[in-house]
N, C-alpha and C positions, 0 to 999 in steps of 0.2 A: 735619368729614362724618364721619360712620361709617364703620367697616369694614364686611367683608363677612363672612356667614355668623355661625359661631359659636366660642369661644375651644378649643383642643385639651381632651380628653377629656370633649366632649358627649355621648357616642353618634354618631349618622348628621353631624350637624353638624359635629364635630371632623373626622370622616371626609371631607369635604365639602373640611376646608381643605386636608388631608392631598392630596387628590384634583387642590387647587386650584394648587398647591404642585408634584405633582409635572407637572404640565402646563406650567407656568410652565419647569418646565427641565427638561423634554423638549426644546420648541420653544429654550430657549439653549441646547442641547446641538445642534441642528439648526442652528443658527447658527453652530455653532461660536465661541460666545462665552463667554469665562473670568466666574464670577461678576463679577469686578472689572470687566472690558470691559463688562456689563450694565449693573452699578452707575452705572457714569457716564454711561451713555449715558442714561440714567432721573433719577438724581439723587436715587437710594437708597442710604445707607449697606450695606455688603457686608454687614455683621450683621445689617443689616434685612432683606434681601434673603435671605440662608441662612434665616431663620428663617421669612420666608414660605414659601419653596422646600420648607422639612420641616414645614410644617402648625404652626406654634408658634404665628403671629400672622396677624392678617386682615390683608392687604392694602387703603388704605383706594380709592374707588372711583378719584381721582386717580390711585395707583400702578399700578393695575390697567388704565385707560387707558394708563400710558405705558408698560407693560409689553408691552402690546398693540402699539402705536404701533412700540418699539424692536423687539420680536421681528417687525414686518411682518406680525402675523396678524388676521386679526377677533376683538374683542373675545369672542364668542361659543364661539371654537376655546379661548379660556381658560376660561370662565365653564361650557360644557356641553361640552367632549370631543369630540375629531377624530369621534369616532363616534354624535354628538349627544346623547352621557348627560349628567346631570342632575349639575353639578359645584358651583356656586355658584347662586343665585340672586342677582340685585343689579337695582337701577333701571337698571342699564343693558344689559338684556335686552329690552328693548321694540324692538319693528322699527325703528323707528324710526333709535334710538342706535343698531341693530346694523346698520344700513345706511348709516349716518353712518359707523361703526367701519372697513365692508367700503370704502367709498369713501375715507378719510384712509390706510388702509394701501395703497391702491391707488395713491396719491399717493407715496406713501410708498416705495414699491417703485419706478416712474418716474422720480422724483429719484434713488434709489441706481443704477439703471439708468445715467443720465447722467451720473454720476459717477463710476463705472465705464468711459463708452467716452471721455470726456475731452472736449472742446469740439468744437463742432459747425464 
């Protein structure tokens, strides 16, 4: 499965990778997760995750999906940014996929809330 965007050092496309990596790093910090914690959650090696966050490598769409779910954020927040600016264009940017991503994040949030509240 192809990765997103283009490699670093390729002008605006390399900047897109850096913005995508920054969006992932920012969300990880908001969730108070170390890079090791997030790496464990999404089964991506810490070196690879560090390279993604630094914009040195392209995440695959599967990795991006995993990151969005683990960070409990809709995919479009990572690929388009919270202000709606374009970060990285992917096949996952289609409205149907974005809706599914939103619904999956809602399910993960509800499951997390149930775990924090304990058994009913």
